[in-house]
C-alpha positions as CSV (number, residue, x, y, z in Angstrom):
1,L,-3.0,-105.5,-97.2
2,N,-4.5,-105.2,-101.2
3,D,-1.4,-105.5,-102.6
4,L,-1.2,-108.8,-101.6
5,L,-4.5,-111.1,-101.6
6,G,-6.2,-108.0,-102.4
7,D,-9.9,-109.2,-103.5
8,K,-8.6,-112.4,-104.9
9,P,-10.9,-115.7,-105.3
10,P,-10.9,-117.7,-102.0
11,E,-9.1,-120.6,-103.9
12,E,-6.2,-117.9,-105.4
13,S,-6.1,-116.4,-102.1
14,A,-5.4,-119.5,-100.0
15,E,-2.4,-121.1,-102.9
16,W,-0.8,-117.3,-102.5
17,F,-0.8,-117.8,-98.4
18,F,0.5,-121.8,-98.8
19,K,2.8,-121.0,-102.0
20,Q,3.9,-118.3,-99.1
21,V,4.4,-120.1,-96.2
22,R,6.6,-122.8,-98.3
23,Q,9.4,-120.3,-99.3
24,L,9.7,-119.3,-96.1
25,G,10.5,-122.3,-95.2
26,E,13.3,-122.2,-98.1
27,D,14.2,-118.8,-97.6
28,G,16.6,-116.9,-95.3
29,D,15.6,-113.5,-96.1
30,V,12.2,-113.2,-94.2
31,E,12.8,-109.5,-93.8
32,R,11.7,-109.6,-98.0
33,S,9.1,-111.9,-97.5
34,D,5.8,-111.4,-98.8
35,L,4.2,-113.0,-95.4
36,Y,6.4,-110.5,-93.8
37,H,4.6,-108.0,-95.3
38,L,0.7,-109.3,-95.4
39,A,2.2,-109.1,-91.5
40,T,3.6,-105.5,-91.6
41,A,-0.2,-105.4,-93.2
42,L,-2.1,-106.8,-91.0
43,Q,-0.6,-104.6,-87.9
44,T,-2.4,-101.6,-89.0
45,A,-5.3,-103.0,-91.1
46,P,-8.9,-101.7,-89.4
47,S,-10.2,-104.7,-87.9
48,A,-12.8,-105.6,-90.8
49,E,-10.1,-106.6,-93.6
50,R,-8.1,-108.2,-91.2
51,E,-11.3,-110.8,-91.2
52,K,-11.9,-111.0,-94.2
53,A,-8.0,-111.5,-95.9
54,V,-8.1,-114.5,-93.3
55,R,-11.8,-115.6,-94.1
56,N,-10.5,-115.7,-97.6
57,V,-7.4,-118.2,-97.3
58,V,-9.8,-120.0,-94.4
59,I,-12.9,-120.4,-97.2
60,G,-9.9,-120.9,-99.6
61,F,-8.7,-124.1,-98.5
62,G,-11.9,-125.9,-98.3
63,K,-12.1,-124.6,-101.5
64,L,-8.2,-125.9,-103.7
65,P,-9.1,-129.1,-105.2
66,P,-8.2,-132.3,-103.0
67,K,-3.7,-132.5,-105.0
68,S,-3.9,-129.2,-103.4
69,R,-5.6,-129.4,-99.5
70,G,-2.8,-132.2,-99.5
71,T,0.3,-130.5,-100.6
72,A,-0.9,-127.4,-98.2
73,L,-1.6,-129.9,-95.1
74,P,1.0,-132.1,-94.2
75,L,3.0,-128.7,-93.8
76,V,0.6,-127.8,-91.7
77,L,1.1,-131.1,-89.6
78,D,4.4,-130.7,-89.3
79,L,4.2,-127.3,-87.9
80,A,1.4,-128.3,-85.5
81,E,4.4,-131.1,-84.3
82,S,7.2,-128.7,-84.1
83,F,5.7,-125.9,-81.9
84,T,4.3,-128.6,-79.9
85,A,7.1,-130.6,-79.2
86,Q,8.9,-128.0,-78.2
87,A,6.0,-127.1,-76.4
88,V,5.7,-130.2,-74.2
89,L,10.2,-130.5,-73.3
90,P,10.3,-130.1,-69.5
91,P,11.9,-126.2,-68.4
92,G,15.3,-125.4,-69.7
93,E,15.5,-128.2,-73.1
94,T,15.1,-126.8,-76.4
95,R,14.6,-128.2,-79.6
96,K,15.6,-126.6,-82.5
97,H,12.9,-125.8,-84.8
98,T,13.0,-126.4,-88.9
99,R,13.4,-123.2,-90.3
100,L,9.6,-122.8,-91.4
101,A,8.6,-122.5,-87.7
102,E,11.9,-120.1,-88.1
103,N,10.8,-117.7,-90.0
104,L,6.7,-117.6,-88.9
105,V,7.9,-116.9,-85.7
106,R,9.5,-114.2,-86.3
107,I,7.0,-113.5,-88.5
108,A,4.3,-113.4,-85.8
109,Q,6.9,-111.6,-83.3
110,V,5.9,-108.3,-85.9
């Protein structure tokens, strides 16, 4: 966990996190991604470390310059739309998620 996020300032942690998320939309090898490694590290980390890592990214997002926040926000909104659209489909119908959404689901299942 420290190797990935360490004690970086919040802004750096947020920039790193969103850069990794953007790359998930491009790369096909999720298991080799830093976010996958972060997810596995978070699984075994004490709750205080998990909370610190998440809090650092969230605080960092708020401290990012408007231009940087502006590039991250559409990413978050697209993901929310992808998952919301899937949730409101009639039973038995499916919708193809974006590559990013599919990769995030794979990471969440770690």
